[in-house]
Biopython code that builds the backbone (N, CA, C, O; Angstrom):
import numpy as np
from Bio.PDB.StructureBuilder import StructureBuilder

atoms = [
    (1, "MET", "N", (224.053, -84.017, 45.115)),
    (1, "MET", "CA", (224.002, -83.161, 43.946)),
    (1, "MET", "C", (224.323, -81.826, 44.456)),
    (1, "MET", "O", (223.959, -81.377, 45.543)),
    (2, "GLN", "N", (225.071, -81.202, 43.533)),
    (2, "GLN", "CA", (225.669, -79.861, 43.794)),
    (2, "GLN", "C", (224.944, -78.789, 43.125)),
    (2, "GLN", "O", (225.127, -77.620, 43.464)),
    (3, "ASN", "N", (224.072, -79.134, 42.127)),
    (3, "ASN", "CA", (223.514, -78.149, 41.277)),
    (3, "ASN", "C", (222.138, -78.464, 40.804)),
    (3, "ASN", "O", (221.910, -79.613, 40.426)),
    (4, "HIS", "N", (221.242, -77.610, 40.785)),
    (4, "HIS", "CA", (219.702, -77.852, 40.529)),
    (4, "HIS", "C", (219.766, -78.421, 39.111)),
    (4, "HIS", "O", (218.893, -79.233, 38.803)),
    (5, "LYS", "N", (220.701, -78.086, 38.208)),
    (5, "LYS", "CA", (220.745, -78.472, 36.841)),
    (5, "LYS", "C", (220.954, -79.985, 36.583)),
    (5, "LYS", "O", (220.789, -80.540, 35.497)),
    (6, "GLU", "N", (221.316, -80.534, 37.667)),
    (6, "GLU", "CA", (221.475, -82.118, 37.718)),
    (6, "GLU", "C", (220.297, -82.743, 37.970)),
    (6, "GLU", "O", (220.235, -83.947, 37.721)),
    (7, "LEU", "N", (219.292, -82.150, 38.437)),
    (7, "LEU", "CA", (217.884, -82.720, 38.805)),
    (7, "LEU", "C", (217.108, -83.104, 37.433)),
    (7, "LEU", "O", (216.845, -82.264, 36.573)),
    (8, "ILE", "N", (216.822, -84.278, 37.351)),
    (8, "ILE", "CA", (216.016, -84.643, 35.930)),
    (8, "ILE", "C", (214.740, -84.034, 35.976)),
    (8, "ILE", "O", (214.223, -83.829, 34.877)),
    (9, "VAL", "N", (214.006, -83.643, 37.147)),
    (9, "VAL", "CA", (212.848, -82.909, 37.143)),
    (9, "VAL", "C", (212.966, -81.587, 36.575)),
    (9, "VAL", "O", (212.119, -81.084, 35.837)),
    (10, "TRP", "N", (214.128, -80.997, 36.971)),
    (10, "TRP", "CA", (214.434, -79.577, 36.381)),
    (10, "TRP", "C", (214.706, -79.667, 34.873)),
    (10, "TRP", "O", (214.251, -78.841, 34.081)),
    (11, "GLN", "N", (215.475, -80.718, 34.512)),
    (11, "GLN", "CA", (215.729, -80.773, 33.013)),
    (11, "GLN", "C", (214.457, -80.980, 32.200)),
    (11, "GLN", "O", (214.297, -80.369, 31.143)),
    (12, "LYS", "N", (213.584, -81.800, 32.658)),
    (12, "LYS", "CA", (212.325, -82.110, 32.049)),
    (12, "LYS", "C", (211.465, -80.832, 32.127)),
    (12, "LYS", "O", (210.782, -80.543, 31.145)),
    (13, "ALA", "N", (211.448, -80.104, 33.140)),
    (13, "ALA", "CA", (210.748, -78.809, 33.229)),
    (13, "ALA", "C", (211.233, -77.825, 32.206)),
    (13, "ALA", "O", (210.430, -77.081, 31.643)),
    (14, "MET", "N", (212.527, -77.793, 31.943)),
    (14, "MET", "CA", (213.101, -76.969, 31.067)),
    (14, "MET", "C", (212.668, -77.484, 29.433)),
    (14, "MET", "O", (212.413, -76.683, 28.533)),
    (15, "ASP", "N", (212.652, -78.704, 29.307)),
    (15, "ASP", "CA", (212.054, -79.219, 28.008)),
    (15, "ASP", "C", (210.639, -78.774, 27.818)),
    (15, "ASP", "O", (210.244, -78.367, 26.726)),
    (16, "LEU", "N", (209.837, -78.854, 28.927)),
    (16, "LEU", "CA", (208.455, -78.301, 28.867)),
    (16, "LEU", "C", (208.364, -76.793, 28.593)),
    (16, "LEU", "O", (207.377, -76.326, 28.025)),
    (17, "VAL", "N", (209.266, -76.126, 28.947)),
    (17, "VAL", "CA", (209.343, -74.550, 28.681)),
    (17, "VAL", "C", (209.327, -74.432, 27.180)),
    (17, "VAL", "O", (208.531, -73.777, 26.507)),
    (18, "ALA", "N", (210.455, -75.258, 26.713)),
    (18, "ALA", "CA", (210.544, -75.068, 25.052)),
    (18, "ALA", "C", (209.350, -75.540, 24.358)),
    (18, "ALA", "O", (208.947, -74.909, 23.381)),
    (19, "GLU", "N", (208.685, -76.693, 24.804)),
    (19, "GLU", "CA", (207.424, -77.174, 24.131)),
    (19, "GLU", "C", (206.330, -76.007, 24.201)),
    (19, "GLU", "O", (205.720, -75.582, 23.220)),
    (20, "ILE", "N", (206.189, -75.584, 25.443)),
    (20, "ILE", "CA", (205.139, -74.582, 25.612)),
    (20, "ILE", "C", (205.318, -73.421, 24.846)),
    (20, "ILE", "O", (204.344, -72.923, 24.280)),
    (21, "TYR", "N", (206.490, -72.901, 24.748)),
    (21, "TYR", "CA", (206.912, -71.679, 23.862)),
    (21, "TYR", "C", (206.503, -71.924, 22.448)),
    (21, "TYR", "O", (206.059, -71.035, 21.721)),
    (22, "LYS", "N", (206.670, -73.176, 22.084)),
    (22, "LYS", "CA", (206.372, -73.476, 20.543)),
    (22, "LYS", "C", (204.822, -73.550, 20.534)),
    (22, "LYS", "O", (204.329, -73.023, 19.537)),
    (23, "LEU", "N", (204.059, -74.012, 21.298)),
    (23, "LEU", "CA", (202.704, -74.102, 21.328)),
    (23, "LEU", "C", (202.102, -72.600, 21.343)),
    (23, "LEU", "O", (201.290, -72.193, 20.511)),
    (24, "VAL", "N", (202.559, -71.930, 22.283)),
    (24, "VAL", "CA", (202.003, -70.497, 22.384)),
    (24, "VAL", "C", (202.124, -69.703, 21.110)),
    (24, "VAL", "O", (201.364, -68.762, 20.882)),
    (25, "LYS", "N", (203.148, -70.106, 20.214)),
    (25, "LYS", "CA", (203.268, -69.392, 19.005)),
    (25, "LYS", "C", (202.276, -69.737, 18.034)),
    (25, "LYS", "O", (202.097, -69.066, 17.017)),
    (26, "MET", "N", (201.545, -70.899, 18.357)),
    (26, "MET", "CA", (200.432, -71.186, 17.353)),
    (26, "MET", "C", (198.983, -70.508, 17.904)),
    (26, "MET", "O", (197.960, -70.686, 17.243)),
    (27, "LEU", "N", (198.961, -69.809, 19.012)),
    (27, "LEU", "CA", (197.800, -69.277, 19.453)),
    (27, "LEU", "C", (197.476, -67.999, 18.705)),
    (27, "LEU", "O", (198.373, -67.332, 18.189)),
    (28, "PRO", "N", (196.143, -67.640, 18.641)),
    (28, "PRO", "CA", (195.950, -66.510, 17.885)),
    (28, "PRO", "C", (196.476, -65.228, 18.451)),
    (28, "PRO", "O", (196.731, -65.200, 19.655)),
    (29, "LYS", "N", (196.674, -64.122, 17.683)),
    (29, "LYS", "CA", (197.430, -62.888, 18.088)),
    (29, "LYS", "C", (196.544, -62.228, 19.128)),
    (29, "LYS", "O", (197.102, -61.604, 20.030)),
    (30, "GLU", "N", (195.225, -62.302, 19.094)),
    (30, "GLU", "CA", (194.511, -61.679, 20.184)),
    (30, "GLU", "C", (194.748, -62.279, 21.703)),
    (30, "GLU", "O", (194.349, -61.734, 22.732)),
    (31, "GLU", "N", (195.443, -63.450, 21.629)),
    (31, "GLU", "CA", (195.777, -64.113, 22.913)),
    (31, "GLU", "C", (197.170, -63.635, 23.365)),
    (31, "GLU", "O", (197.567, -63.984, 24.477)),
    (32, "THR", "N", (197.915, -62.884, 22.600)),
    (32, "THR", "CA", (199.259, -62.591, 22.931)),
    (32, "THR", "C", (199.401, -62.084, 24.386)),
    (32, "THR", "O", (200.342, -62.469, 25.080)),
    (33, "TYR", "N", (198.551, -61.297, 24.809)),
    (33, "TYR", "CA", (198.555, -60.689, 26.314)),
    (33, "TYR", "C", (197.729, -61.345, 27.262)),
    (33, "TYR", "O", (197.600, -60.886, 28.397)),
    (34, "ALA", "N", (197.151, -62.396, 26.884)),
    (34, "ALA", "CA", (196.134, -63.137, 27.765)),
    (34, "ALA", "C", (196.613, -64.484, 28.132)),
    (34, "ALA", "O", (197.430, -64.717, 29.023)),
    (35, "LEU", "N", (195.964, -65.458, 27.277)),
    (35, "LEU", "CA", (196.390, -66.877, 27.572)),
    (35, "LEU", "C", (197.829, -67.152, 27.150)),
    (35, "LEU", "O", (198.449, -67.933, 27.871)),
    (36, "SER", "N", (198.390, -66.688, 26.210)),
    (36, "SER", "CA", (199.756, -66.819, 25.837)),
    (36, "SER", "C", (200.656, -66.342, 26.947)),
    (36, "SER", "O", (201.500, -67.127, 27.381)),
    (37, "ASP", "N", (200.564, -65.232, 27.404)),
    (37, "ASP", "CA", (201.304, -64.646, 28.482)),
    (37, "ASP", "C", (201.284, -65.437, 29.668)),
    (37, "ASP", "O", (202.315, -65.709, 30.282)),
    (38, "GLN", "N", (200.054, -65.846, 30.040)),
    (38, "GLN", "CA", (199.821, -66.709, 31.263)),
    (38, "GLN", "C", (200.403, -68.109, 31.206)),
    (38, "GLN", "O", (200.887, -68.647, 32.202)),
    (39, "MET", "N", (200.341, -68.677, 30.024)),
    (39, "MET", "CA", (201.119, -69.930, 29.796)),
    (39, "MET", "C", (202.533, -69.844, 29.995)),
    (39, "MET", "O", (203.167, -70.655, 30.671)),
    (40, "ARG", "N", (203.049, -68.809, 29.376)),
    (40, "ARG", "CA", (204.652, -68.603, 29.555)),
    (40, "ARG", "C", (204.938, -68.444, 30.932)),
    (40, "ARG", "O", (205.883, -69.071, 31.412)),
    (41, "ARG", "N", (204.235, -67.671, 31.651)),
    (41, "ARG", "CA", (204.534, -67.363, 33.029)),
    (41, "ARG", "C", (204.407, -68.534, 33.962)),
    (41, "ARG", "O", (205.094, -68.601, 34.981)),
    (42, "SER", "N", (203.442, -69.558, 33.589)),
    (42, "SER", "CA", (203.110, -70.571, 34.362)),
    (42, "SER", "C", (204.321, -71.559, 34.192)),
    (42, "SER", "O", (204.865, -72.021, 35.195)),
    (43, "VAL", "N", (204.756, -71.890, 32.901)),
    (43, "VAL", "CA", (205.697, -72.832, 32.555)),
    (43, "VAL", "C", (207.138, -72.488, 33.052)),
    (43, "VAL", "O", (207.877, -73.380, 33.468)),
    (44, "ILE", "N", (207.521, -71.191, 33.001)),
    (44, "ILE", "CA", (208.674, -70.874, 33.462)),
    (44, "ILE", "C", (208.810, -70.901, 35.059)),
    (44, "ILE", "O", (209.887, -71.003, 35.645)),
    (45, "SER", "N", (207.662, -70.803, 35.622)),
    (45, "SER", "CA", (207.630, -70.919, 37.109)),
    (45, "SER", "C", (208.125, -72.263, 37.639)),
    (45, "SER", "O", (208.690, -72.422, 38.721)),
    (46, "ILE", "N", (207.840, -73.223, 36.729)),
    (46, "ILE", "CA", (208.043, -74.616, 37.285)),
    (46, "ILE", "C", (209.457, -74.892, 37.480)),
    (46, "ILE", "O", (209.761, -75.346, 38.584)),
    (47, "PRO", "N", (210.478, -74.689, 36.538)),
    (47, "PRO", "CA", (211.881, -74.916, 36.733)),
    (47, "PRO", "C", (212.404, -73.691, 37.737)),
    (47, "PRO", "O", (213.218, -73.889, 38.639)),
    (48, "SER", "N", (211.908, -72.610, 37.491)),
    (48, "SER", "CA", (212.408, -71.531, 38.491)),
    (48, "SER", "C", (212.200, -71.839, 39.887)),
    (48, "SER", "O", (213.105, -71.630, 40.694)),
    (49, "ASN", "N", (211.030, -72.343, 40.262)),
    (49, "ASN", "CA", (210.712, -72.575, 41.680)),
    (49, "ASN", "C", (211.578, -73.942, 42.185)),
    (49, "ASN", "O", (211.954, -74.124, 43.343)),
    (50, "ILE", "N", (211.782, -74.765, 41.162)),
    (50, "ILE", "CA", (212.574, -75.996, 41.450)),
    (50, "ILE", "C", (214.035, -75.516, 41.916)),
    (50, "ILE", "O", (214.562, -75.925, 42.951)),
    (51, "ALA", "N", (214.612, -74.625, 41.053)),
    (51, "ALA", "CA", (215.933, -74.097, 41.241)),
    (51, "ALA", "C", (216.058, -73.208, 42.550)),
    (51, "ALA", "O", (216.998, -73.271, 43.343)),
    (52, "GLU", "N", (214.959, -72.370, 42.646)),
    (52, "GLU", "CA", (215.001, -71.592, 43.797)),
    (52, "GLU", "C", (215.101, -72.464, 45.117)),
    (52, "GLU", "O", (215.901, -72.272, 46.033)),
    (53, "GLY", "N", (214.190, -73.408, 45.047)),
    (53, "GLY", "CA", (214.040, -74.281, 46.350)),
    (53, "GLY", "C", (215.324, -75.042, 46.567)),
    (53, "GLY", "O", (215.722, -75.224, 47.717)),
    (54, "PHE", "N", (215.987, -75.493, 45.535)),
    (54, "PHE", "CA", (217.308, -76.150, 45.622)),
    (54, "PHE", "C", (218.256, -75.360, 46.392)),
    (54, "PHE", "O", (218.985, -75.821, 47.271)),
    (55, "GLY", "N", (218.202, -73.949, 45.959)),
    (55, "GLY", "CA", (219.206, -73.199, 46.471)),
    (55, "GLY", "C", (219.015, -72.628, 47.916)),
    (55, "GLY", "O", (219.887, -71.938, 48.443)),
    (56, "ARG", "N", (217.821, -72.948, 48.539)),
    (56, "ARG", "CA", (217.443, -72.500, 49.869)),
    (56, "ARG", "C", (218.190, -73.375, 50.976)),
    (56, "ARG", "O", (218.703, -74.458, 50.695)),
    (57, "ASN", "N", (218.210, -72.834, 52.227)),
    (57, "ASN", "CA", (218.982, -73.343, 53.259)),
    (57, "ASN", "C", (218.387, -74.477, 53.913)),
    (57, "ASN", "O", (219.107, -75.177, 54.626)),
    (58, "SER", "N", (217.140, -74.759, 53.764)),
    (58, "SER", "CA", (216.421, -75.858, 54.573)),
    (58, "SER", "C", (215.540, -76.755, 53.706)),
    (58, "SER", "O", (214.943, -76.344, 52.710)),
    (59, "THR", "N", (215.504, -77.929, 54.126)),
    (59, "THR", "CA", (214.484, -78.891, 53.373)),
    (59, "THR", "C", (212.874, -78.352, 53.364)),
    (59, "THR", "O", (212.087, -78.541, 52.437)),
    (60, "ARG", "N", (212.593, -77.657, 54.586)),
    (60, "ARG", "CA", (211.310, -77.168, 54.554)),
    (60, "ARG", "C", (211.044, -76.133, 53.504)),
    (60, "ARG", "O", (209.955, -76.126, 52.929)),
    (61, "GLU", "N", (211.985, -75.254, 53.219)),
    (61, "GLU", "CA", (211.958, -74.214, 52.283)),
    (61, "GLU", "C", (211.950, -74.878, 50.799)),
    (61, "GLU", "O", (211.243, -74.422, 49.900)),
    (62, "TYR", "N", (212.781, -75.967, 50.636)),
    (62, "TYR", "CA", (212.842, -76.528, 49.499)),
    (62, "TYR", "C", (211.456, -77.149, 49.070)),
    (62, "TYR", "O", (210.979, -76.949, 47.953)),
    (63, "VAL", "N", (210.874, -77.880, 49.992)),
    (63, "VAL", "CA", (209.603, -78.450, 49.844)),
    (63, "VAL", "C", (208.456, -77.412, 49.448)),
    (63, "VAL", "O", (207.593, -77.666, 48.607)),
    (64, "HIS", "N", (208.552, -76.170, 50.182)),
    (64, "HIS", "CA", (207.736, -75.148, 49.877)),
    (64, "HIS", "C", (207.723, -74.739, 48.352)),
    (64, "HIS", "O", (206.663, -74.608, 47.739)),
    (65, "PHE", "N", (208.887, -74.558, 47.811)),
    (65, "PHE", "CA", (209.141, -74.138, 46.536)),
    (65, "PHE", "C", (208.709, -75.300, 45.577)),
    (65, "PHE", "O", (208.080, -75.003, 44.561)),
    (66, "LEU", "N", (209.005, -76.574, 45.841)),
    (66, "LEU", "CA", (208.501, -77.606, 45.019)),
    (66, "LEU", "C", (207.041, -77.708, 45.121)),
    (66, "LEU", "O", (206.513, -78.204, 44.125)),
    (67, "ARG", "N", (206.222, -77.348, 46.116)),
    (67, "ARG", "CA", (204.853, -77.307, 46.056)),
    (67, "ARG", "C", (204.313, -76.186, 45.118)),
    (67, "ARG", "O", (203.235, -76.312, 44.537)),
    (68, "ILE", "N", (205.128, -75.052, 44.988)),
    (68, "ILE", "CA", (204.629, -73.941, 44.185)),
    (68, "ILE", "C", (204.907, -74.374, 42.706)),
    (68, "ILE", "O", (204.150, -74.063, 41.787)),
    (69, "ALA", "N", (206.092, -75.144, 42.535)),
    (69, "ALA", "CA", (206.308, -75.545, 41.149)),
    (69, "ALA", "C", (205.185, -76.555, 40.679)),
    (69, "ALA", "O", (204.772, -76.542, 39.519)),
    (70, "ARG", "N", (204.706, -77.443, 41.654)),
    (70, "ARG", "CA", (203.556, -78.354, 41.211)),
    (70, "ARG", "C", (202.368, -77.576, 41.157)),
    (70, "ARG", "O", (201.536, -77.954, 40.332)),
    (71, "GLY", "N", (202.094, -76.578, 41.844)),
    (71, "GLY", "CA", (200.965, -75.692, 41.682)),
    (71, "GLY", "C", (201.023, -75.026, 40.250)),
    (71, "GLY", "O", (199.973, -74.893, 39.621)),
    (72, "SER", "N", (202.133, -74.638, 39.762)),
    (72, "SER", "CA", (202.258, -74.024, 38.511)),
    (72, "SER", "C", (201.855, -75.162, 37.354)),
    (72, "SER", "O", (201.203, -74.918, 36.338)),
    (73, "CYS", "N", (202.339, -76.325, 37.703)),
    (73, "CYS", "CA", (202.001, -77.400, 36.669)),
    (73, "CYS", "C", (200.528, -77.608, 36.578)),
    (73, "CYS", "O", (200.037, -77.783, 35.463)),
    (74, "PHE", "N", (199.766, -77.605, 37.657)),
    (74, "PHE", "CA", (198.284, -77.750, 37.564)),
    (74, "PHE", "C", (197.668, -76.453, 36.894)),
    (74, "PHE", "O", (196.647, -76.582, 36.218)),
    (75, "GLU", "N", (198.176, -75.363, 37.037)),
    (75, "GLU", "CA", (197.819, -74.086, 36.433)),
    (75, "GLU", "C", (198.045, -74.274, 34.942)),
    (75, "GLU", "O", (197.126, -74.043, 34.155)),
    (76, "LEU", "N", (199.239, -74.687, 34.527)),
    (76, "LEU", "CA", (199.589, -74.806, 33.277)),
    (76, "LEU", "C", (198.708, -75.927, 32.373)),
    (76, "LEU", "O", (198.369, -75.809, 31.196)),
    (77, "ASP", "N", (198.470, -76.950, 33.208)),
    (77, "ASP", "CA", (197.556, -78.135, 32.758)),
    (77, "ASP", "C", (196.226, -77.517, 32.428)),
    (77, "ASP", "O", (195.704, -77.890, 31.378)),
    (78, "THR", "N", (195.570, -76.585, 33.203)),
    (78, "THR", "CA", (194.207, -76.191, 32.981)),
    (78, "THR", "C", (194.379, -75.227, 31.769)),
    (78, "THR", "O", (193.488, -75.266, 30.921)),
    (79, "GLN", "N", (195.405, -74.378, 31.589)),
    (79, "GLN", "CA", (195.538, -73.578, 30.482)),
    (79, "GLN", "C", (195.569, -74.392, 29.169)),
    (79, "GLN", "O", (194.894, -74.006, 28.215)),
    (80, "ILE", "N", (196.292, -75.452, 29.091)),
    (80, "ILE", "CA", (196.263, -76.339, 27.999)),
    (80, "ILE", "C", (195.009, -77.018, 27.570)),
    (80, "ILE", "O", (194.712, -77.192, 26.388)),
    (81, "ILE", "N", (194.267, -77.402, 28.613)),
    (81, "ILE", "CA", (193.012, -77.909, 28.446)),
    (81, "ILE", "C", (191.995, -76.912, 27.777)),
    (81, "ILE", "O", (191.147, -77.232, 26.944)),
    (82, "ALA", "N", (192.208, -75.713, 28.254)),
    (82, "ALA", "CA", (191.422, -74.601, 27.775)),
    (82, "ALA", "C", (191.790, -74.326, 26.369)),
    (82, "ALA", "O", (190.866, -74.020, 25.616)),
    (83, "CYS", "N", (192.914, -74.383, 25.925)),
    (83, "CYS", "CA", (193.329, -74.239, 24.470)),
    (83, "CYS", "C", (192.673, -75.214, 23.611)),
    (83, "CYS", "O", (192.224, -74.921, 22.503)),
    (84, "VAL", "N", (192.616, -76.431, 24.154)),
    (84, "VAL", "CA", (192.026, -77.532, 23.345)),
    (84, "VAL", "C", (190.488, -77.208, 23.276)),
    (84, "VAL", "O", (189.906, -77.159, 22.192)),
    (85, "LYS", "N", (189.879, -76.997, 24.426)),
    (85, "LYS", "CA", (188.377, -76.802, 24.435)),
    (85, "LYS", "C", (188.010, -75.602, 23.591)),
    (85, "LYS", "O", (187.022, -75.710, 22.864)),
    (86, "ILE", "N", (188.673, -74.505, 23.603)),
    (86, "ILE", "CA", (188.244, -73.480, 22.697)),
    (86, "ILE", "C", (188.804, -73.607, 21.356)),
    (86, "ILE", "O", (188.721, -72.620, 20.625)),
    (87, "ALA", "N", (189.349, -74.646, 20.927)),
    (87, "ALA", "CA", (189.853, -75.117, 19.668)),
    (87, "ALA", "C", (190.985, -74.235, 19.197)),
    (87, "ALA", "O", (191.051, -73.941, 18.004)),
    (88, "TYR", "N", (191.839, -73.815, 20.024)),
    (88, "TYR", "CA", (193.043, -72.932, 19.681)),
    (88, "TYR", "C", (194.076, -74.003, 19.290)),
    (88, "TYR", "O", (194.879, -73.777, 18.384)),
    (89, "LEU", "N", (194.065, -75.117, 19.935)),
    (89, "LEU", "CA", (195.076, -76.240, 19.656)),
    (89, "LEU", "C", (194.330, -77.536, 19.740)),
    (89, "LEU", "O", (193.266, -77.604, 20.356)),
    (90, "SER", "N", (194.884, -78.603, 19.113)),
    (90, "SER", "CA", (194.295, -79.842, 19.086)),
    (90, "SER", "C", (194.958, -80.696, 20.145)),
    (90, "SER", "O", (196.014, -80.335, 20.664)),
    (91, "GLU", "N", (194.342, -81.839, 20.475)),
    (91, "GLU", "CA", (194.834, -82.747, 21.441)),
    (91, "GLU", "C", (196.139, -83.252, 21.031)),
    (91, "GLU", "O", (197.067, -83.440, 21.818)),
    (92, "ASN", "N", (196.187, -83.485, 19.660)),
    (92, "ASN", "CA", (197.334, -83.976, 19.199)),
    (92, "ASN", "C", (198.621, -82.989, 19.330)),
    (92, "ASN", "O", (199.754, -83.361, 19.636)),
    (93, "GLU", "N", (198.251, -81.759, 19.059)),
    (93, "GLU", "CA", (199.395, -80.734, 19.289)),
    (93, "GLU", "C", (199.744, -80.573, 20.685)),
    (93, "GLU", "O", (200.842, -80.091, 20.965)),
    (94, "THR", "N", (198.940, -80.918, 21.585)),
    (94, "THR", "CA", (199.388, -80.608, 22.972)),
    (94, "THR", "C", (199.795, -82.014, 23.793)),
    (94, "THR", "O", (200.095, -82.018, 24.987)),
    (95, "LYS", "N", (199.755, -83.113, 23.009)),
    (95, "LYS", "CA", (199.900, -84.378, 23.541)),
    (95, "LYS", "C", (201.438, -84.469, 24.242)),
    (95, "LYS", "O", (201.480, -84.869, 25.406)),
    (96, "LEU", "N", (202.606, -84.137, 23.614)),
    (96, "LEU", "CA", (203.807, -84.060, 24.081)),
    (96, "LEU", "C", (203.904, -83.329, 25.335)),
    (96, "LEU", "O", (204.440, -83.853, 26.312)),
    (97, "SER", "N", (203.383, -82.060, 25.378)),
    (97, "SER", "CA", (203.508, -81.204, 26.544)),
    (97, "SER", "C", (202.660, -81.775, 27.602)),
    (97, "SER", "O", (203.108, -81.718, 28.747)),
    (98, "SER", "N", (201.568, -82.287, 27.419)),
    (98, "SER", "CA", (200.740, -82.789, 28.488)),
    (98, "SER", "C", (201.338, -84.073, 29.155)),
    (98, "SER", "O", (201.213, -84.281, 30.361)),
    (99, "GLU", "N", (201.971, -84.888, 28.339)),
    (99, "GLU", "CA", (202.623, -86.082, 28.805)),
    (99, "GLU", "C", (203.705, -85.816, 29.634)),
    (99, "GLU", "O", (203.883, -86.445, 30.677)),
    (100, "LEU", "N", (204.574, -84.772, 29.178)),
    (100, "LEU", "CA", (205.773, -84.270, 29.932)),
    (100, "LEU", "C", (205.237, -83.553, 31.283)),
    (100, "LEU", "O", (205.853, -83.673, 32.342)),
    (101, "LEU", "N", (204.106, -82.839, 31.174)),
    (101, "LEU", "CA", (203.637, -82.063, 32.318)),
    (101, "LEU", "C", (203.264, -83.225, 33.487)),
    (101, "LEU", "O", (203.629, -83.148, 34.660)),
    (102, "ASN", "N", (202.524, -84.227, 32.960)),
    (102, "ASN", "CA", (202.088, -85.173, 33.899)),
    (102, "ASN", "C", (203.237, -85.949, 34.602)),
    (102, "ASN", "O", (203.156, -86.291, 35.782)),
    (103, "GLU", "N", (204.393, -86.227, 33.752)),
    (103, "GLU", "CA", (205.505, -86.820, 34.341)),
    (103, "GLU", "C", (206.109, -85.943, 35.372)),
    (103, "GLU", "O", (206.440, -86.447, 36.446)),
    (104, "ILE", "N", (206.274, -84.751, 35.162)),
    (104, "ILE", "CA", (206.862, -83.718, 36.008)),
    (104, "ILE", "C", (206.061, -83.704, 37.333)),
    (104, "ILE", "O", (206.642, -83.686, 38.419)),
    (105, "ILE", "N", (204.784, -83.711, 37.223)),
    (105, "ILE", "CA", (203.801, -83.589, 38.416)),
    (105, "ILE", "C", (204.055, -84.696, 39.271)),
    (105, "ILE", "O", (204.196, -84.520, 40.481)),
    (106, "LYS", "N", (204.134, -85.974, 38.676)),
    (106, "LYS", "CA", (204.579, -87.228, 39.425)),
    (106, "LYS", "C", (205.891, -87.151, 40.083)),
    (106, "LYS", "O", (206.109, -87.547, 41.228)),
    (107, "MET", "N", (206.718, -86.638, 39.325)),
    (107, "MET", "CA", (208.141, -86.426, 40.045)),
    (107, "MET", "C", (208.225, -85.561, 41.230)),
    (107, "MET", "O", (208.790, -85.870, 42.280)),
    (108, "LEU", "N", (207.562, -84.344, 40.961)),
    (108, "LEU", "CA", (207.427, -83.380, 42.043)),
    (108, "LEU", "C", (206.700, -83.940, 43.185)),
    (108, "LEU", "O", (207.147, -83.774, 44.320)),
    (109, "SER", "N", (205.573, -84.614, 42.970)),
    (109, "SER", "CA", (204.767, -85.172, 44.054)),
    (109, "SER", "C", (205.630, -86.180, 44.878)),
    (109, "SER", "O", (205.525, -86.226, 46.104)),
    (110, "SER", "N", (206.442, -86.946, 44.222)),
    (110, "SER", "CA", (207.293, -87.932, 44.872)),
    (110, "SER", "C", (208.428, -87.240, 45.567)),
    (110, "SER", "O", (208.785, -87.663, 46.667)),
    (111, "MET", "N", (209.024, -86.211, 45.017)),
    (111, "MET", "CA", (210.082, -85.559, 45.870)),
    (111, "MET", "C", (209.335, -84.894, 47.214)),
    (111, "MET", "O", (209.811, -85.034, 48.340)),
    (112, "ILE", "N", (208.290, -84.265, 46.988)),
    (112, "ILE", "CA", (207.575, -83.569, 48.051)),
    (112, "ILE", "C", (207.453, -84.598, 49.225)),
    (112, "ILE", "O", (207.924, -84.415, 50.347)),
    (113, "LYS", "N", (206.742, -85.731, 48.809)),
    (113, "LYS", "CA", (206.516, -86.749, 49.779)),
    (113, "LYS", "C", (207.784, -87.297, 50.438)),
    (113, "LYS", "O", (207.833, -87.427, 51.662)),
    (114, "LYS", "N", (208.770, -87.606, 49.673)),
    (114, "LYS", "CA", (210.035, -87.876, 50.264)),
    (114, "LYS", "C", (210.669, -87.048, 51.228)),
    (114, "LYS", "O", (211.045, -87.446, 52.330)),
    (115, "LEU", "N", (210.794, -85.777, 50.755)),
    (115, "LEU", "CA", (211.370, -84.815, 51.612)),
    (115, "LEU", "C", (210.658, -84.420, 52.832)),
    (115, "LEU", "O", (211.205, -84.076, 53.880)),
    (116, "SER", "N", (209.363, -84.497, 52.611)),
    (116, "SER", "CA", (208.351, -84.122, 53.711)),
    (116, "SER", "C", (208.477, -85.035, 54.912)),
    (116, "SER", "O", (208.398, -84.637, 56.074)),
    (117, "SER", "N", (208.684, -86.325, 54.533)),
    (117, "SER", "CA", (208.776, -87.392, 55.633)),
    (117, "SER", "C", (210.143, -87.215, 56.404)),
    (117, "SER", "O", (210.359, -87.830, 57.449)),
    (118, "ASN", "N", (211.022, -86.379, 55.863)),
    (118, "ASN", "CA", (212.293, -86.113, 56.627)),
    (118, "ASN", "C", (212.186, -84.886, 57.590)),
    (118, "ASN", "O", (213.142, -84.533, 58.281)),
    (119, "LEU", "N", (211.008, -84.271, 57.599)),
    (119, "LEU", "CA", (210.905, -82.992, 58.335)),
    (119, "LEU", "C", (210.491, -83.322, 59.817)),
    (119, "LEU", "O", (210.340, -82.412, 60.633)),
]
sb = StructureBuilder()
sb.init_structure("model")
sb.init_model(0)
sb.init_chain("A")
sb.init_seg("    ")
for serial, (resi, resn, name, xyz) in enumerate(atoms, 1):
    if name == "N":
        sb.init_residue(resn, " ", resi, " ")
    sb.init_atom(name, np.array(xyz, "f"), 0.0, 1.0, " ", f" {name:<3s}", serial, name[0])
structure = sb.get_structure()
């Protein structure tokens, strides 16, 4: 692969960005600078760290950035669950994002495991 844009996990992470930005628009205005802002930062961190790691000079650095991306996934998952728990969003509204997020977590975990075994 010559470009991070060819990575399926990066493509799915970009799809997740679009989904989360749609969800955030549904949150109350009082959350504009709190939960909404945090969710946007978490979700954009995922493909950004995948891309940054891909562009690094070593497998060790790549794995480091993939771990950061995975951490952002867990952070976002917590924020989505919070939105449902406080009744800002329904489980049905977050279903697609949650499924996509879980798929990305599995892909990142697999990549980390595979690349780490080569270190």
